[in-house]
C-alpha positions in Angstrom: -0.1 0.0 0.2 1.3 3.6 -0.6 0.1 6.7 0.8 0.4 10.3 -0.4 0.3 13.6 1.2 3.0 15.5 -1.2 -0.2 16.7 -3.2 -3.5 15.9 -3.0 -4.2 13.1 -0.2 -3.8 9.5 -1.9 -3.7 5.9 -0.8 -3.0 3.4 -3.5 -3.9 -0.2 -2.7 -2.0 -3.1 -3.1 -3.7 -3.8 -6.6 -2.6 -0.3 -7.9 -5.7 0.9 -7.6 -6.8 4.4 -5.7 -8.7 4.0 -3.0 -12.1 5.5 -1.6 -11.9 6.7 1.4 -15.6 7.2 2.5 -16.0 11.0 2.5 -14.0 14.4 3.7 -14.2 13.4 7.5 -12.4 9.7 7.4 -10.2 11.6 4.8 -9.2 14.4 7.3 -8.7 11.4 10.1 -6.3 9.7 8.0 -4.3 12.9 6.9 -3.9 13.8 10.6 -2.7 10.6 11.3 0.0 10.7 8.3 1.5 13.6 9.7 2.2 11.7 13.0 3.0 7.9 11.6 3.1 5.2 14.1 2.5 7.8 16.7 -0.7 7.4 18.8 -2.8 10.3 18.4 -5.2 11.0 21.1 -8.9 11.0 20.7 -9.1 14.6 22.0 -6.8 15.6 19.2 -8.4 14.5 16.8 -11.9 15.8 17.9 -10.4 19.4 18.4 -8.7 18.9 14.7 -11.4 17.6 12.7 -14.3 19.9 14.2 -11.6 23.0 14.6 -12.1 23.3 18.5 -16.2 23.2 18.4 -17.2 20.0 18.5 -20.6 18.8 18.9 -21.8 16.7 21.8 -22.0 13.7 19.7 -18.0 14.1 18.7 -16.9 11.3 20.2 -19.4 8.9 18.7 -18.7 10.7 15.6 -15.0 10.0 15.4 -15.7 6.4 16.1 -17.8 6.1 13.0 -14.9 8.1 10.9 -12.3 5.6 12.3 -14.1 2.7 11.6 -15.3 3.7 8.2 -11.3 4.6 7.5 -10.5 1.4 8.5 -13.1 -0.6 6.6 -11.5 1.1 3.7 -7.7 0.1 4.5 -8.4 -3.2 5.1 -10.5 -3.8 2.1 -7.2 -3.2 0.0 -5.3 -5.7 1.5 -6.0 -8.9 -0.5 -4.6 -11.0 2.3 -5.2 -10.6 6.2 -2.4 -9.3 7.9 -1.7 -7.2 10.9 -4.3 -4.2 11.3 -3.0 -1.0 9.9 -5.2 1.1 12.1 -5.1 0.3 15.5 -7.2 1.8 18.8 -4.5 2.7 21.4 -4.4 3.8 25.1 -6.6 7.0 24.5 -6.4 7.2 20.3 -5.3 5.8 17.3 -1.9 4.7 16.2 -1.6 4.0 11.8 1.3 1.8 11.1 3.1 2.7 8.2 6.4 0.9 6.5 8.9 4.0 6.0 8.7 3.1 2.0 4.8 3.5 2.5 4.8 7.2 3.0 5.8 9.2 0.3 7.1 11.9 2.9 8.9 9.5 5.0 10.7 8.4 1.2 11.4 11.9 0.5 13.2 12.5 3.9 15.3 9.4 3.5 16.0 10.1 0.0 17.3 13.9 0.9 19.3 12.6 4.0 20.9 9.9 1.5 21.7 12.6 -1.1 23.4 14.6 1.6 25.5 11.6 3.0 26.5 11.0 -0.7 27.3 14.4 -1.3 29.3 14.6 1.7 31.3 11.5 0.9 32.4 13.1 -2.4 30.0 11.6 -4.8 27.8 14.0 -6.2 26.4 12.2 -9.1 24.7 9.8 -6.2 23.5 12.9 -4.5 21.9 14.4 -7.3 20.0 11.1 -8.3 18.7 11.0 -4.8 17.6 14.5 -4.5 15.6 14.1 -7.8 13.9 10.7 -6.8 13.3 12.8 -3.5 11.7 15.7 -5.5 9.7 13.7 -8.2 7.7 12.0 -5.1 5.9 15.4 -5.1 2.3 15.8 -7.2 1.9 19.4 -6.4 1.6 21.3 -3.1 1.4 18.8 0.1 -2.0 18.3 1.6 -3.4 20.8 -1.1 -6.7 19.3 -0.5 -6.4 20.4 3.1 -5.1 24.1 2.8 -7.8 25.9 4.2 -8.0 22.9 7.4 -6.3 24.7 10.6 -5.0 21.4 11.5 -2.8 21.1 7.9 -1.8 24.8 7.6 1.4 24.4 9.7 2.2 21.3 8.5 1.8 22.6 4.7 4.3 25.4 5.5 6.9 22.8 7.0 6.6 20.3 4.1 6.7 23.4 1.6 10.0 24.5 3.4 11.2 21.3 3.0 10.6 20.8 -1.1 12.4 24.5 -1.4 15.2 23.1 0.6 15.5 19.9 -1.7 15.3 22.4 -4.4 18.1 24.2 -3.8 20.4 21.3 -2.7 19.5 19.6 -6.0 20.8 23.1 -8.1 23.8 23.1 -5.3 24.6 19.8 -6.7 24.0 20.1 -10.3 26.4 23.6 -10.1 29.0 21.4 -8.1 28.7 19.6 -11.4 29.5 22.7 -13.6 25.9 22.7 -15.1 25.1 26.2 -14.6 24.0 26.9 -18.0 21.3 23.8 -17.5 19.7 24.9 -14.5 19.5 28.8 -15.3 16.2 28.5 -16.7 14.7 26.4 -13.6 16.5 29.0 -11.2 14.6 31.8 -12.6 11.6 29.8 -12.5 12.6 29.2 -8.6 13.1 33.0 -7.7 9.6 33.6 -9.0 8.1 31.2 -6.7 10.1 31.7 -3.7 11.1 35.6 -4.1 12.5 35.8 -0.6 14.8 32.8 -0.3 18.1 34.5 -0.4 20.2 31.3 -1.3 18.1 30.8 -4.6 18.9 34.4 -5.3 22.3 33.8 -4.5 22.6 30.5 -6.9 21.0 32.3 -9.5 23.8 34.9 -9.4 26.6 32.7 -9.2 24.9 30.8 -12.3 25.1 34.0 -14.3 28.3 35.1 -13.1 30.0 31.7 -14.1 28.3 31.6 -17.8 29.9 35.0 -18.7 26.7 37.2 -17.7 28.4 39.6 -15.2 26.1 42.1 -15.9 22.6 40.0 -15.3 24.3 38.9 -12.0 24.7 42.2 -10.8 20.9 43.1 -12.0 20.1 40.1 -10.1 21.7 41.1 -6.8 20.0 44.5 -7.2 16.6 42.8 -8.0 16.7 40.8 -5.0 17.4 43.7 -2.5 14.8 45.4 -3.7 12.3 42.7 -2.8 13.6 42.2 0.7 13.8 46.0 1.3 10.4 46.9 -0.1 8.7 43.6 0.8 10.2 42.9 4.0 11.9 45.7 5.2 14.9 44.2 5.5 18.5 44.2 3.9 20.4 41.2 2.2 22.0 38.5 4.2 25.8 39.2 4.9 26.7 36.3 2.4 24.4 37.7 -0.6 26.2 40.9 -0.1 29.6 39.4 0.0 28.6 37.5 -3.4 27.8 40.7 -4.9 31.3 42.7 -3.8 33.1 39.0 -5.4 31.0 39.1 -8.7 31.9 42.9 -8.5 35.5 42.2 -8.0 35.4 39.3 -10.5 37.0 37.0 -7.6 38.4 34.0 -9.5 37.7 31.5 -6.7 33.6 32.1 -7.8 34.6 30.1 -11.1 35.6 27.1 -9.2 33.2 24.0 -10.0 35.5 21.1 -8.8 33.2 17.7 -8.3 35.2 16.5 -5.8 34.1 19.7 -3.4 31.0 18.9 -1.7 30.6 21.9 -0.2 29.8 23.9 -3.3 26.4 25.5 -3.4 25.0 23.8 -0.4 25.8 26.1 3.1 25.7 29.4 4.4 29.0 30.3 2.6 28.4 28.6 -0.6 27.3 31.6 -2.5 30.5 33.2 -1.8 32.9 30.4 -2.0 33.1 26.3 -2.6 35.6 25.6 0.1 35.3 22.1 1.4 33.9 21.5 4.9 36.1 21.8 7.7 36.7 19.6 9.9 34.3 17.9 12.5 35.7 18.2 16.2 33.1 16.0 17.8 33.6 13.3 20.2 33.8 9.7 18.5 30.9 7.5 19.3 31.1 3.9 20.0 27.5 2.7 18.8 25.1 4.2 16.1 22.5 6.5 17.0 19.1 4.3 17.1 15.6 6.0 16.3 15.9 9.5 16.0 15.8 9.7 11.9 12.6 11.8 12.2 13.8 14.0 14.5 16.8 14.4 12.6 15.0 15.4 9.4 12.8 17.9 11.1 15.9 19.6 13.1 17.7 19.6 9.1 15.0 21.3 7.9 14.8 24.0 10.7 18.8 24.9 10.4 17.8 26.2 6.7 16.3 29.1 8.7 17.7 28.9 12.3 21.1 29.6 13.7 20.8 28.9 16.9 19.0 25.5 17.8 18.4 23.9 21.4 17.5 21.0 22.1 15.8 20.8 25.4 14.4 17.5 27.3 14.9 15.7 30.6 17.8 13.9 31.6 18.2 10.7 29.8 16.2 11.5 27.0 19.1 11.4 24.3 20.1 15.2 23.5 23.4 15.0 23.8 23.8 12.2 21.0 21.2 13.9 19.0 22.7 17.0 18.8 25.7 15.4 17.4 24.2 13.5 14.8 22.7 16.6 13.9 26.1 18.8 13.7 27.5 16.2 11.6 24.7 16.3 9.4 25.5 20.0 9.1 28.9 19.6 8.7 29.1 20.4 4.9 27.4 23.4 5.4 30.4 25.1 7.5 33.9 25.1 6.1 35.5 26.5 9.1 34.4 23.2 10.6 32.2 21.9 13.6 33.2 22.4 17.3 32.3 20.7 20.2 32.4 22.5 23.4 31.3 20.3 26.8 29.8 22.8 29.5 29.7 19.8 32.1 32.6 21.0 34.1 31.9 25.0 33.6 30.7 26.2 37.1 29.9 29.7 36.5 28.2 31.4 33.2 30.8 34.1 33.0 33.8 31.2 31.8 31.6 30.1 29.0 33.2 32.2 26.4 36.4 31.1 27.6 35.3 27.6 27.4 34.3 28.4 23.6 37.4 30.0 22.8 39.4 26.9 24.4 37.8 24.7 22.5 38.8 26.4 19.2 41.8 26.9 20.1 42.8 29.3 22.8 41.0 32.1 20.8 42.2 35.7 21.7 39.6 37.8 20.2 36.7 35.5 20.1 33.7 37.6 18.7 36.7 38.8 16.3 37.1 35.4 15.3 33.9 34.3 15.0 32.8 37.5 12.7 34.6 36.4 10.0 34.3 32.6 10.0 31.3 29.9 9.1 31.3 27.3 11.7 29.3 25.4 14.0 29.3 25.4 17.8 27.8 22.3 19.8 27.5 23.6 23.2 26.8 20.8 25.5 24.8 20.6 28.9 24.0 24.2 29.2 21.5 24.1 31.7 23.8 24.8 34.9 25.4 27.9 33.1 21.9 28.9 31.7 22.5 32.7 32.3 25.4 32.9 29.7 22.5 32.6 27.4 22.9 36.4 26.7 26.5 36.1 25.9 26.1 33.3 23.5 23.1 35.4 21.7 25.7 38.2 21.3 28.6 36.2 19.9 26.0 34.7 17.2 24.5 38.1 16.3 27.8 39.1 15.4 29.1 36.3 13.3 26.6 35.9 10.7 28.4 32.6 9.2 28.4 30.7 12.3 25.6 28.4 13.8 25.1 27.1 17.3 23.4 23.8 18.7 22.7 23.7 22.3 21.8 20.9 24.6 19.9 22.1 27.7 17.6 20.8 30.1 15.8 24.1 29.6 15.8 26.7 27.0 18.0 29.7 26.6 15.3 32.2 26.4 16.9 34.2 23.7 15.6 35.9 20.9 17.1 34.2 18.2 16.3 30.7 19.6 14.5 27.8 18.1 13.9 25.6 20.9 13.6 21.8 19.9 11.9 19.6 22.5 13.4 16.0 22.5 10.6 13.6 23.5 11.4 10.1 24.7 11.8 7.3 21.6 8.5 6.0 19.8 7.6 2.6 20.7 9.3 1.0 18.1 12.6 2.9 18.4 12.7 1.7 22.0 12.4 -2.0 21.5 15.1 -1.3 18.8 17.3 0.3 21.0 17.0 -2.0 24.0 17.6 -5.1 21.6 20.8 -3.5 20.2 22.0 -2.8 23.8 20.9 -5.6 25.2 22.9 -7.8 22.2 26.2 -6.1 23.3 26.2 -8.3 26.5 24.3 -10.9 25.4 24.9 -11.6 21.6 22.1 -14.0 21.4 19.4 -11.7 22.9 15.9 -11.8 21.4 12.9 -9.8 23.1 10.2 -11.3 24.4 6.7 -10.6 25.0 7.5 -8.1 27.9 9.3 -5.8 25.9 6.8 -3.3 25.1 6.1 -2.8 28.8 9.3 -2.8 30.0 10.0 -0.3 27.2 7.1 1.8 28.5 8.0 1.3 32.2 11.5 3.0 31.4 9.5 5.8 29.7 11.2 5.1 26.3 14.2 7.3 27.6 17.5 6.2 25.6 19.4 6.3 28.9 17.1 4.1 31.0 16.9 1.8 28.0 20.6 1.6 27.8 20.7 0.9 31.4 17.9 -1.6 31.9 19.7 -3.6 28.7 22.5 -4.3 30.7 20.6 -6.5 32.9 19.7 -8.9 30.4 22.5 -11.6 30.9 21.2 -11.8 34.8 17.1 -11.3 34.7 14.5 -12.6 32.1 12.1 -10.4 30.9 9.7 -11.0 33.0 11.9 -10.9 35.9 13.1 -7.1 34.8 9.3 -6.0 34.4 8.9 -7.0 37.7 11.5 -5.5 39.1 10.7 -2.1 37.4 8.4 -1.3 40.2 11.6 0.6 41.5 13.5 1.8 38.8 16.2 3.6 40.2 18.0 0.8 42.1 18.1 -1.2 38.6 19.2 1.7 36.6 22.5 1.8 37.5 26.4 0.1 36.8 25.8 0.6 33.5 29.0 1.4 30.9 32.1 2.3 32.8 33.0 5.2 29.7 29.7 7.4 30.8 29.8 10.7 32.6 29.3 10.5 36.1 26.1 12.5 35.7 24.9 9.4 33.4 26.1 6.5 35.1 22.5 6.0 36.8 19.5 7.4 36.4 19.6 8.4 39.7 22.2 10.5 39.3 21.1 12.2 35.9 18.1 13.4 37.9 19.9 14.6 40.7 22.0 16.9 38.1 18.7 18.1 37.1 17.6 18.7 40.6 20.5 20.3 42.2 20.2 22.9 39.2 16.6 23.8 40.5 16.2 26.8 43.1 14.8 25.8 46.9 11.3 26.8 46.1 11.5 24.8 42.5 13.1 21.8 44.4 10.5 22.0 47.2 7.5 22.0 44.3 9.3 19.3 42.3 9.6 17.1 45.5 5.5 17.7 46.5 4.1 16.6 43.4 5.5 13.5 43.7 2.3 13.2 45.6 0.2 12.7 42.6 0.5 9.0 40.7 -1.1 10.2 37.7 -1.8 13.2 35.8 -3.1 16.1 37.6 -4.6 19.4 37.1 -3.2 22.8 37.8 -5.9 23.6 40.6 -4.9 20.4 42.5 -0.9 21.2 42.3 -1.7 25.0 43.6 -4.3 23.6 46.4 -2.5 20.7 47.4 1.1 21.7 46.7 1.0 25.5 47.1 2.3 25.8 43.3 2.2 28.9 41.6 2.3 29.6 37.9 6.1 30.7 37.7 7.6 27.6 39.0 5.2 25.0 37.5 6.3 26.9 34.3 9.9 26.7 35.2 10.0 23.0 36.2 8.4 22.2 32.4 11.3 24.6 31.2 13.6 22.4 33.0 12.0 19.2 31.7 11.2 17.8 35.1 7.6 18.5 34.7 5.3 17.7 31.5 2.2 19.2 30.4 0.0 16.8 28.3 -2.7 17.4 25.3 -5.9 17.9 27.8 -4.3 20.6 30.0 -2.8 18.4 32.6 0.3 17.7 33.9 2.2 14.8 34.9 5.9 13.5 35.9 7.6 10.6 33.9 7.6 7.4 36.2 11.4 7.4 36.6 11.5 11.4 37.4 8.7 10.6 39.9 10.4 8.0 41.8 13.4 10.2 42.3 11.0 13.0 43.3 9.0 10.1 45.6 12.5 9.3 47.5 12.9 13.0 48.5 9.6 13.4 49.2 8.8 9.8 51.7 11.9 11.1 53.3 10.6 14.9 53.8 9.3 16.6 57.0 6.1 17.8 55.3 5.2 14.3 53.8 2.4 13.6 56.3 1.0 17.4 55.4 1.1 17.2 52.0 -0.4 13.5 51.9 -3.5 14.3 53.9 -3.8 17.6 51.4 -4.1 15.1 48.6 -6.2 12.7 50.2 -8.9 15.6 51.5 -9.1 17.0 47.8 -9.6 14.0 46.3 -12.2 12.8 48.8 -14.0 16.3 48.1 -14.4 15.0 44.5 -17.0 12.7 45.7 -19.4 15.0 47.6 -21.8 17.5 45.4 -24.3 19.4 47.7 -24.3 18.4 51.4 -23.1 15.2 52.1 -24.7 13.5 49.0 -22.4 11.7 46.0 -21.8 13.0 42.9 -23.7 11.7 40.4 -23.6 13.7 37.3 -21.8 12.1 34.2 -18.7 14.6 34.0 -18.2 14.1 37.6 -17.9 10.4 37.3 -15.8 10.5 34.2 -13.2 12.8 36.2 -13.5 10.1 38.8 -12.6 7.2 36.2 -9.7 9.5 34.6 -8.0 10.0 38.1 -8.5 6.5 39.5 -4.8 6.0 40.8 -4.9 9.2 42.8 -8.6 8.7 44.0 -7.4 5.3 45.4 -4.2 6.6 47.1 -7.1 9.1 49.0 -9.0 6.1 49.7 -6.1 4.5 51.4 -5.1 7.3 53.2 -8.7 7.5 54.4 -8.5 3.8 56.2 -6.0 5.0 58.6 -7.1 8.5 59.4 -10.7 9.4 58.2 -13.1 6.7 57.0 -16.1 8.5 57.5 -14.9 11.6 54.9 -14.3 8.8 52.0 -17.7 7.5 52.2 -19.5 9.8 49.8 -16.7 9.3 47.4 -16.2 5.4 47.4 -20.3 5.9 47.1 -19.7 7.9 44.0 -17.0 5.4 42.8 -19.6 2.8 42.4 -20.8 3.5 39.2 -17.2 4.6 37.2 -15.5 2.0 38.7 -17.8 -0.7 37.7 -17.7 0.5 34.1 -14.1 0.4 34.6 -13.8 -3.2 35.9 -12.4 -1.9 39.2 -15.3 -2.9 41.3 -12.9 -5.4 43.1 -10.9 -2.9 44.9 -14.0 -1.3 45.7 -15.3 -4.0 47.5 -12.0 -4.5 49.5 -12.2 -1.0 50.6 -15.2 -1.2 52.4 -14.4 -4.6 53.8 -11.1 -3.0 55.3 -13.1 -0.1 56.1 -15.8 -2.2 58.2 -12.7 -4.5 59.5 -10.7 -1.6 60.9 -10.2 -0.6 64.4 -11.7 3.2 63.9 -14.9 3.5 65.2 -17.7 4.2 62.9 -20.8 6.3 64.0 -24.2 3.9 63.4 -25.2 6.2 60.1 -21.3 5.9 59.0 -21.3 1.9 59.4 -25.1 1.9 57.6 -23.4 3.8 54.7 -20.2 1.4 54.5 -22.4 -1.7 54.7 -24.8 -0.2 52.0 -21.7 0.3 49.7 -20.1 -2.9 50.2 -23.6 -4.8 49.7 -24.2 -3.1 46.1 -20.5 -3.9 45.1 -21.2 -7.6 46.2 -24.2 -7.9 44.0 -22.1 -7.2 41.2 -19.4 -9.7 42.0 -22.2 -12.2 42.6 -21.3 -12.8 45.7 -25.4 -12.6 46.7 -25.4 -14.3 50.0 -23.1 -11.9 51.4 -24.3 -8.9 49.8 -27.8 -9.5 51.3 -26.5 -10.0 54.8 -24.6 -6.8 54.6 -27.5 -5.1 52.8 -29.9 -6.2 55.9 -27.8 -4.9 58.2 -27.5 -1.8 56.8 -31.2 -1.2 56.5 -31.6 -2.3 60.0 -29.4 0.7 61.0 -31.4 3.1 59.0 -34.3 2.2 60.3 -33.3 2.3 63.9 -32.0 5.9 63.2 -35.1 6.9 61.4 -33.2 7.6 58.1 -35.9 7.2 55.4 -33.8 8.1 52.4 -31.2 5.3 53.6 -33.7 2.9 53.8 -35.0 3.5 50.4 -31.4 3.3 49.2 -31.0 -0.1 50.7 -34.5 -1.7 49.5 -33.6 -0.5 46.4 -30.1 -2.5 46.6 -31.7 -5.4 47.9 -34.0 -5.3 44.9 -31.2 -5.7 42.9 -29.3 -8.2 44.4 -32.6 -10.4 43.8 -32.7 -9.5 40.6 -29.4 -11.0 40.0 -30.0 -14.5 42.0 -33.0 -14.6 39.5 -35.4 -13.9 42.0 -37.8 -11.6 40.4 -40.7 -11.8 43.0 -38.5 -10.8 45.9 -36.8 -8.2 43.6 -40.2 -6.7 42.6 -41.2 -6.4 46.7 -38.1 -4.5 47.8 -38.2 -2.1 44.4 -41.6 -1.5 45.3 -40.9 -0.3 49.2 -38.0 1.8 47.6 -40.4 3.5 44.8 -43.2 4.3 47.5 -40.0 6.1 50.0 -38.9 7.9 47.2 -42.1 9.0 46.0 -42.8 10.7 49.4 -39.0 12.3 49.1 -40.5 13.3 45.7 -36.7 12.3 44.6 -36.8 12.2 40.9 -33.4 10.6 40.3 -33.8 7.7 43.0 -37.4 7.5 41.5 -35.7 7.0 38.0 -33.3 4.4 38.9 -36.3 2.4 40.9 -38.6 2.4 38.3 -35.7 0.9 36.0 -35.4 -1.9 38.6 -39.3 -2.5 38.9 -39.6 -2.6 35.3 -37.0 -5.3 34.9 -38.5 -7.5 37.7 -41.9 -7.4 35.6 -40.1 -8.4 32.4 -38.5 -11.5 34.4 -42.0 -12.2 35.3 -43.4 -12.2 32.0 -45.9 -8.8 32.5 -44.1 -7.1 29.8 -46.8 -4.6 29.2 -46.6 -3.0 32.6 -42.6 -3.4 32.4 -42.4 -1.3 29.1 -44.5 1.5 31.3 -42.1 1.3 33.7 -39.2 1.4 31.7 -40.4 4.1 29.6 -41.1 6.4 32.7 -37.7 5.7 34.2 -36.3 7.1 30.6 -38.3 9.7 30.6 -37.6 11.0 34.2 -33.7 10.6 33.3 -34.0 12.7 30.2 -36.0 15.2 31.4 -33.9 16.3 34.2 -30.6 15.8 32.5 -29.6 12.6 34.6 -28.6 10.3 32.0 -29.5 9.4 28.5 -31.3 6.3 29.5 -29.2 3.9 27.8 -29.4 1.5 30.5 -33.2 1.3 30.0 -33.0 1.3 26.1 -30.7 -2.0 26.9 -33.0 -3.7 29.1 -35.9 -3.2 26.7 -33.9 -5.1 24.1 -34.1 -7.9 26.7 -37.4 -7.8 27.1 -38.2 -8.0 23.3 -35.5 -10.7 23.5 -37.8 -12.5 26.0 -41.0 -12.2 23.9 -39.1 -13.6 20.7 -39.4 -10.3 18.7 -36.2 -10.1 17.5 -36.6 -7.3 14.8 -37.2 -4.9 17.9 -34.7 -6.6 20.3 -32.3 -5.7 17.8 -32.9 -2.3 17.1 -33.2 -1.3 20.6 -29.8 -3.2 21.6 -28.1 -1.0 18.8 -29.7 2.0 20.3 -28.3 1.2 23.5 -25.0 0.7 21.9 -24.6 3.7 20.3 -25.8 5.5 23.5 -22.8 3.4 25.4 -20.2 4.3 23.2 -21.1 7.9 23.1 -21.0 7.8 27.1 -17.8 5.6 27.3 -19.9 3.0 29.2 -17.6 -0.1 27.9 -19.3 -2.0 30.3 -22.8 -1.6 28.7 -21.1 -2.0 25.6 -20.4 -5.6 26.2 -24.0 -6.4 27.5 -25.5 -5.1 24.1 -22.9 -7.2 21.9 -24.3 -10.5 24.2 -28.0 -9.2 23.3 -27.1 -9.0 19.4 -25.2 -12.1 19.5 -28.6 -13.9 20.8 -30.7 -11.9 17.9 -28.4 -13.4 15.5 -29.1 -16.6 17.0 -32.5 -16.5 17.1 -32.4 -15.3 13.2 -30.4 -18.5 12.5 -27.0 -16.8 12.0 -24.6 -18.7 13.7 -21.8 -17.1 12.3 -22.9 -13.6 13.5 -23.9 -15.2 17.0 -20.4 -16.6 17.8 -18.7 -13.5 16.2 -21.0 -11.0 18.6 -20.7 -13.6 21.6 -16.8 -13.5 21.7 -16.5 -9.9 20.9 -18.6 -9.3 24.1 -16.3 -11.9 26.2 -13.4 -10.3 25.2 -14.7 -6.8 26.7 -15.5 -8.8 29.6 -11.5 -9.9 29.9 -10.2 -6.7 28.9 -12.2 -4.8 31.9 -12.2 -7.3 34.1 -16.3 -8.0 34.9 -18.5 -10.9 34.0 -21.8 -10.4 32.9 -24.0 -10.8 36.0 -26.7 -13.6 37.4 -29.8 -13.8 35.6 -28.6 -11.7 32.6 -26.0 -14.2 31.8 -28.3 -17.0 32.4 -30.5 -15.4 29.4 -27.8 -15.1 26.9 -26.1 -18.1 27.5 -29.7 -20.0 27.0 -30.4 -18.6 23.4 -26.6 -19.7 22.8 -27.6 -23.5 22.5 -24.8 -25.7 22.7 -26.7 -27.2 19.1 -25.7 -23.8 17.6 -22.3 -23.2 19.0 -21.0 -26.6 18.0 -21.5 -25.9 14.3 -18.8 -24.8 11.9 -20.7 -22.1 11.1 -20.6 -20.5 14.7 -16.8 -21.5 15.2 -16.1 -19.6 12.1 -17.4 -16.7 14.2 -15.6 -17.3 17.2 -12.2 -17.1 15.1 -13.4 -14.0 12.8 -13.3 -12.3 16.1 -10.4 -13.3 17.3 -8.3 -10.6 15.8 -11.0 -7.5 15.9 -10.6 -5.0 18.5 -14.1 -5.1 20.3 -14.8 -1.8 20.8 -13.9 -1.3 16.6 -16.6 -3.9 16.0 -19.1 -2.2 18.2 -18.6 1.1 16.5 -19.2 -0.4 12.8 -22.3 -1.7 14.4 -23.4 2.0 15.1 -22.1 3.2 12.1 -24.3 0.8 10.1 -27.6 1.7 12.2 -30.2 2.5 9.3 -32.9 5.1 10.1 -36.0 2.9 10.1 -38.7 5.6 12.0 -38.8 3.4 14.9 -38.7 5.4 18.1 -38.3 3.4 21.6 -41.3 4.6 24.1 -38.8 7.1 25.7 -38.4 9.3 23.1 -41.8 9.7 22.0 -43.1 13.5 22.5 -46.7 12.5 24.0 -45.0 11.5 27.3 -43.1 8.5 26.6 -45.8 5.8 27.9 -47.2 4.3 24.8 -46.2 0.5 24.6 -45.2 -0.4 20.9 
């Protein structure tokens, strides 16, 4: 398969035909993913880009639809089944692309190959590679998205890549003495790119070399006129020097020695054609792995920026990347590439002296640099950051020079282009780990644990290299198990590493020691967060201020994510946590953290939060919520009860109900004395959790004890709550008569209290009991009322009730109506992120397929439901599972068709399959009773 973005978006299938991608939105999704091949692009980012910052309420559902349509289009072009190309990953989607499948990657690779061949003295080979790169362009990049916000910056970036490649090809042609042949093209290029001084200089030089000195001078005047009148700037030093050389008829301008690989390619190439200077960089014992994309981007940046700062956390590979970049730019700098290590420089004022010493003890550094074209690599600048102004001043007085800086924070000067160095991609991390492991164990082959190992090491090159040395001693699983404590394991690496890189602890300590005292205190306090956190939480818990937060981000110790939240990398947090655990303020900050998250469970008064967005937040911050609950067991169980109650729905949907059950059991078994009211709350919560673990006898016992306590206290609301939960327990146990008795008692209480939310929830379970008793007419009416109340008050979409109506019509044997309800519930569940409901709907649809005699579909859908169960760690409960299993009889399950359906589902992502089912829903005029405008009580 071939993908193209260097022109209109294009996908060519394996059969050589262009694919139809199914409309503008799937095409836009593909374009966004192709700009980040082999990387996870978050769903939030895709929604933001697709709807340009104003997504509709149904955006998440719409994204599922567009992705599944695109996935089908891509899969249809592969004649043989293989690895899925568009995959659902954590929080988003990833498009798998081989380097030779995307025209942009092929173009970048060919440009890099051309540069390498030129540096090696093979201009003919370089020209062939550059021509091949430029032939990949079919027009302006992404030209069918030129008005889309997401594409505009990328179109500009790719346009710069193309213009640079054109300049480099012309330079090689001129190096080969073909000035006469390129003159026409240069004139066209100057018209197309009027502000590119390199093209102007190449045109002047080509005219001069073909004996047209007057026209060369006229070309300079035209260039100056455009620059002054349109941009308000004078021509660059290089262009002015070329003009002067032409006036003086400098003989060096006629040099076109093919062996001179610098001619026409660097900042001095318009004035001379000298060979690149010597490269004074430390020799590297091992090749750089996994940074091809970054190098390509940096080389493009270097076309227009003379000061590039590589920033990133310790161990991310800034130094290696900086050296590779400098080596790749060597042919642009006739006076050489010079390495200036600053790790041992203790004061900012000594930086100019360190540069002078590296260049050969230069007495007048500014004057020396002014007349030269050289590249400086300033390594470890973070500890002398106050020297930023001095470097900027040196650079402003040396127009032919460039500077590459590696630093854990940016310099903050006007000429600087920052380039944050991210951790490696997943594939590159595996490649690096395996390569380093084979240095100590030549027979090493990565096992199934390798992806998890690399993720636990944050995909940081230094961490990967240090961990790889352990493969002689530890198996993959043993290594993974020990990464709960990373820092002790990530020590004892190569003896030739600098001391600050000999262990991950030393690497992070280097950054920590450069912080101010307030920054150190905040960095240490932020270790209290296990997962990502919002700014307000950092302010309230850790006394964070905006300046300190920004400083930690600038120093690469704190990271923002795409959702406006913040996090510490695992290795960085482990270091911070060591300091936090030994600090005097540990207990106070832990208490603040716990009380912040405990408060998330409480809305007005002491009632638990029940709004959908609050519940999503509790699911999103599950790790820190769990830590708060653990703290409460030893300090304040009563304060945690509203949070534990609010967690039931989101944690049930996320498959974490076991954790909640264990917390209630420990809370009730502890030594802390609970009031009768709090003990009743805890027993009611425990009973509800036990119901959904199908520990029915224990659930009944806990709920009956809670009911007794509430009645003794005269707490009618608590009594109604427990009666409702007892009804649910009996439903799960398959006892609908008893369930109806309990639920109707609860309903009477809630109607007296006029509690709309509780009435809606109880009506739902009354309806389920009536359904299981075969009273379908009254059941439908109760479901309709429940859904209507929920929607009228904005409580919920009623998705669970819609699904239960599907079960009702399944029991009646009305397969078309059951299918419609299941599909509608599935659509609502996907939109709300309720994965658990998705499993129930897939199970119901499997039964519908079985009822329709479609054994293959039944096997496929039931298998997908089971896979969802497994992935989020829950089971379809009690009587509902029995309902579905009875429909999937042994006679059906033993057919070849059923087994084929099971096999078909084995390699399909369940959520993707669910989204495709929703996408294929056809409008039929059918409406569940709760959707009707006349009160929602009609019975179909």
